[in-house]
C-alpha positions in Angstrom: 78.2 103.3 90.2 80.8 102.0 92.6 82.4 103.4 95.7 85.5 101.8 97.3 86.8 102.1 100.8 88.8 99.7 103.0 88.0 97.6 106.0 91.1 96.5 107.9 91.4 93.5 110.1 93.1 93.8 113.5 93.1 97.5 114.4 94.5 98.8 111.1 92.6 102.0 110.5 90.3 102.0 107.4 91.2 104.5 104.7 89.0 105.8 102.0 90.1 104.6 98.6 87.4 106.0 96.3 83.8 107.2 96.7 81.5 108.0 93.9 77.9 109.4 94.0 75.2 106.8 93.3 72.9 107.1 90.4 70.0 107.6 92.8 71.5 109.9 95.4 73.3 113.1 94.7 75.9 112.6 97.4 77.1 109.3 98.9 79.7 108.5 101.5 81.1 105.1 102.6 83.1 104.6 105.8 84.3 101.4 107.4 85.3 100.6 111.0 88.0 98.0 111.3 87.4 94.5 112.4 88.8 94.0 115.9 89.7 90.6 117.1 91.8 91.4 120.1 94.4 88.8 121.1 94.3 85.3 119.5 95.0 82.3 121.7 96.3 79.5 119.5 95.6 76.8 122.1 92.0 77.9 122.8 89.4 75.3 121.6 87.0 78.1 120.4 87.2 80.4 117.4 87.9 84.1 118.0 85.1 86.4 116.9 85.5 89.9 115.5 83.2 92.6 114.4 83.4 95.6 112.1 80.9 97.9 110.4 80.4 99.6 107.0 78.3 102.7 106.9 76.7 104.0 103.7 75.0 107.4 103.7 73.2 109.2 100.8 71.6 112.6 100.4 69.6 114.0 97.6 68.0 110.6 96.9 64.8 112.3 95.6 61.7 110.2 95.3 63.5 106.8 95.3 61.3 104.7 97.6 63.9 102.1 98.6 67.4 102.8 97.3 69.7 99.9 97.9 73.4 99.0 97.6 75.3 95.8 97.1 78.5 95.4 99.2 81.4 93.2 98.1 84.5 92.6 100.2 87.8 91.8 98.4 89.7 88.6 99.2 92.5 90.5 100.8 96.1 89.2 101.1 95.0 85.6 100.4 93.5 86.3 97.0 90.6 83.9 97.9 87.5 85.2 99.6 86.6 81.7 100.8 90.0 81.4 102.7 91.1 84.9 103.8 94.3 85.2 105.8 96.2 87.9 107.7 99.9 88.4 107.3 102.1 88.5 110.4 105.8 88.4 111.4 108.3 86.6 109.2 105.6 85.8 106.6 103.3 83.9 109.1 99.7 83.6 108.0 96.6 83.6 110.3 93.4 82.2 108.7 90.2 84.1 109.2 87.1 85.0 107.3 84.4 87.7 107.0 80.7 86.8 107.2 77.4 88.4 106.2 75.6 86.7 109.2 76.2 86.4 112.9 75.9 82.6 112.7 79.1 82.6 110.5 77.4 80.6 107.8 77.6 82.9 104.8 81.2 84.0 103.8 81.2 87.6 102.5 81.7 87.3 98.7 84.2 89.3 96.8 82.2 89.3 93.6 79.7 92.2 93.1 77.5 89.8 91.2 76.9 87.7 94.4 77.2 90.5 97.0 74.4 91.0 99.5 72.1 94.0 99.0 71.1 96.5 101.8 68.4 99.1 101.7 69.2 102.7 102.6 66.7 103.7 105.2 65.6 107.3 106.1 67.9 108.9 108.6 66.0 110.5 111.5 65.4 114.3 111.1 67.5 115.1 108.1 65.9 113.4 105.0 69.1 111.5 104.1 69.3 107.8 103.6 71.7 105.5 105.5 72.5 101.9 106.4 75.0 100.5 108.9 76.1 97.0 108.0 77.8 94.7 110.5 80.7 92.6 109.3 81.1 89.5 111.3 84.5 87.9 111.4 86.0 84.7 112.9 89.5 83.3 113.3 89.3 79.5 113.5 90.7 77.8 116.6 93.8 75.6 116.7 96.2 77.6 114.5 99.4 76.8 116.4 102.1 77.4 113.7 102.1 81.2 114.4 104.7 83.7 115.5 103.9 86.2 118.2 103.1 89.7 116.9 100.6 91.8 114.9 98.6 90.2 112.1 96.6 92.3 109.5 94.9 92.2 106.2 93.6 94.9 104.0 90.1 94.4 102.6 88.6 96.7 99.8 85.0 97.4 100.3 83.1 97.8 97.0 79.7 99.5 97.2 77.6 99.0 94.0 74.6 101.2 93.6 
């Protein structure tokens, strides 16, 4: 089963596209908090970090010991998960990417076949299962051919049970 939601870069609110119940849990919900970068300084010598989250919650999981989900993130506007970019004023593009790890070494894949898996852990006090997954993001330094203004991208979050 798959559930889709969106994770937006640069303060664009996430919107739920589709949510389906998993085969192991009766009710499942997926929410995403947008990646927030703040202001980008094109002359700064250091990359700009960002952080977002994806929350998956399941209830009625029965006797499944360790239900897990795989999470894939679409390539967004660029069409290439290895080189994501945000759109800005007058067609300007700002390169960035999303990462599985805080060290920014593993780009988050768009393919469900290679998506990382996460275990739904027991939620305190209510018997449900949940996982909060951080989404690490980074804008490379030195992008000087930009126009001032807001830049954004729309990422579809695919949750595979």
